[in-house]
C-alpha positions in Angstrom: 89.4 83.8 68.5 88.1 84.3 72.0 87.5 87.9 73.1 89.9 89.3 75.6 88.6 90.0 79.1 90.0 93.2 80.7 90.9 93.5 84.3 89.3 96.5 86.0 89.0 97.6 89.6 85.9 96.0 91.0 83.5 98.7 92.4 81.6 96.2 94.7 84.4 93.9 95.9 87.3 96.4 96.2 89.8 94.3 94.2 90.7 93.8 90.6 88.3 91.4 88.8 87.6 90.6 85.2 84.4 92.2 84.3 82.7 90.6 81.3 80.0 93.2 81.1 82.7 96.0 80.5 84.3 94.3 77.5 82.9 94.5 74.0 81.4 91.2 72.8 81.3 89.8 76.4 77.7 90.5 77.2 75.6 87.5 78.0 73.9 87.8 74.6 77.3 87.9 72.8 78.6 84.9 74.8 75.4 83.0 74.2 75.9 83.5 70.4 79.3 81.8 70.9 77.8 78.9 72.7 78.8 80.0 76.2 76.3 80.5 78.9 76.8 82.5 82.1 75.0 82.3 85.4 73.6 85.7 86.6 76.5 86.0 89.0 79.1 85.2 86.4 77.6 87.9 84.1 79.2 90.5 86.4 82.4 88.6 87.6 84.2 86.3 85.3 86.7 84.1 87.2 89.6 86.1 88.6 93.0 84.9 87.6 94.7 84.8 90.9 97.5 82.3 91.5 96.5 79.6 93.9 98.6 78.6 96.9 102.1 79.6 97.8 105.0 80.1 95.4 108.8 79.9 95.6 110.4 83.0 97.1 111.9 85.9 95.1 115.3 84.2 95.2 113.8 81.1 93.6 114.5 79.1 96.8 111.6 76.8 97.5 112.5 76.7 101.2 111.2 80.2 101.4 107.8 80.9 99.9 105.7 83.9 99.5 102.0 84.3 100.2 99.5 86.3 98.1 100.6 89.5 99.7 104.3 88.9 99.0 105.3 88.1 102.5 108.3 85.9 102.5 107.4 82.8 104.5 109.6 80.7 106.7 110.7 77.1 106.1 109.3 74.4 108.4 112.2 74.5 110.8 112.3 78.4 110.8 108.6 78.4 111.5 108.9 76.1 114.5 111.8 78.0 115.9 110.1 81.5 115.4 106.7 80.4 116.6 108.0 78.9 119.8 110.2 81.9 120.4 107.1 84.2 120.0 105.0 82.2 122.4 107.8 82.3 125.0 108.3 86.0 124.4 104.5 86.6 125.1 104.7 84.6 128.3 107.8 86.6 129.5 106.2 89.9 128.6 103.0 89.0 130.5 105.0 87.9 133.6 107.0 91.1 133.5 104.5 93.8 132.4 101.0 92.5 133.2 101.1 90.2 136.3 97.3 90.5 136.7 96.9 88.4 133.5 97.1 84.7 134.2 98.4 82.5 131.5 98.6 78.8 130.8 100.4 76.9 128.0 99.2 73.5 126.9 99.7 71.7 123.6 101.1 74.8 121.8 98.1 76.8 122.9 98.7 79.9 125.1 95.6 81.0 127.0 95.6 84.4 128.7 93.0 84.7 131.4 91.9 88.2 132.6 90.4 89.1 136.0 86.9 89.4 134.4 87.2 85.7 133.3 87.6 86.7 129.6 90.4 85.1 127.6 92.7 85.6 124.7 94.0 82.5 123.0 97.3 82.4 121.0 98.2 79.2 119.2 100.4 77.7 116.6 98.9 76.4 113.4 101.7 74.2 112.1 100.1 73.0 108.8 99.6 76.7 107.7 102.8 78.0 109.3 100.8 80.6 111.2 100.1 81.8 114.7 96.4 82.4 115.4 95.0 84.9 117.9 91.4 84.8 119.2 90.1 87.7 121.3 86.8 89.5 121.8 87.7 91.5 118.7 87.7 88.4 116.6 90.1 85.8 115.2 93.4 86.8 113.4 96.0 84.8 111.5 99.7 85.8 111.4 102.4 84.7 109.1 106.1 85.0 109.9 107.8 87.4 107.4 111.5 86.3 107.2 112.3 89.6 105.4 111.3 91.7 108.4 111.4 89.1 111.2 107.9 89.9 112.3 104.6 88.0 112.7 102.1 90.0 110.6 98.6 89.6 109.3 96.8 91.2 106.3 97.3 94.9 106.2 100.7 94.8 107.9 99.3 94.5 111.5 101.9 93.0 113.8 101.0 90.2 116.4 102.5 91.9 119.5 100.9 95.3 118.6 97.5 93.6 118.2 97.9 91.6 121.3 98.7 94.8 123.3 95.6 96.4 121.9 93.3 93.5 122.6 94.8 92.8 126.1 94.5 96.6 127.0 90.8 96.5 126.0 90.0 93.4 128.0 92.0 94.5 131.0 90.7 98.1 130.7 94.1 99.6 131.2 97.2 99.9 129.0 99.3 96.8 128.5 102.8 97.0 127.1 104.3 93.8 125.8 107.2 95.2 123.7 
């Protein structure tokens, strides 16, 4: 019978991992005696049992899926409709609240140009059902959460709130888009 590997909080990675070294009989010497050999890295982190890919939503409906953080994802048609609506909402907000920011839309890519020639790029990523945002602060990926009706990234950060923050930094004055 194979020894059981316990899941413990990982002190170095900040997530739950299976630590072979913390489980009796799972030292490299004990595994070697059972005919198993571990690389130096694997001695500390046995494979983590995380589900791969996306799964059917909580209602069992495969048209709605959840990601690893439990965000209920949109179907293909919902994604298209919501992504296009968000890009149009950003354009309208820029026209209304930040006329000094120039913008251009081409092939589902919205480019915001600032007076100092810096840019923020917002674009649809159809295969992943995401909207991506690239700014001086970095690149960010947002999923549409059908439960809340918001575009969010890891940690619950919302697309429009992030865009306001990044645009304010690049314009060097407050920008309101909501």
